[in-house]
C-alpha positions, 0 to 999 in steps of 0.5 A: 494122137499115139499114132500121129507122134509115132508116124512124124519120129517115123518120119523125121528118121527117115528123112534124116536117114537119106539126108545122111546117106546123100551126105556119105557119097557128097561129103564123105569126110562127114562120119556117117556112124555117128550120124546114124547113131546121133539119128536113132539115139535121138528117134529112140529117146523122142519116143520114150518122152513120149510115152512118159509124157503122156503118162502124166497127161492125167495128172495135175497140168504141172505135172505134165510141164514137169514131165516134157520140162524132165523130158527136154533135159535129159535128152539134151543130157544125152546128146551132150555125154554122148558127143563128149564121149565122142570127142574124147574117143577120138581127139586127133580125128574130130569133125567139127561139123559132123558135131553140129550136124549132132546137135542140129538133130537135136534140134530138130526131133525137140521141136517137133516133140515140143509141137506134138506135144503142146498140140496133145496137151491142147487136145486134152484140155 
């Protein structure tokens, strides 16, 4: 299952990277560096949370649920903190659609991670 999770996250990362490269040429107003940084950070956080949650798999069921909730909350806090940091640094030149794309990146990775972790939990029973 570990290999499948890493492959899914790598596929999402590559797919979003390709979309951002197309967006860079067709809509240059989007902040390519910001989007790629957000994509990389969310991919690393997803892999990190998977390994954290996988450690709790053999513990009590509530430990697994606590791990999933904690990992999702951690990712949300890092995402919001990073976006706030970006917005404070670039007050006059904020591209709001880029900010919405960053939240979309969070949603894509969180949905994929939740789907894979629930699949892993069902197999562990």
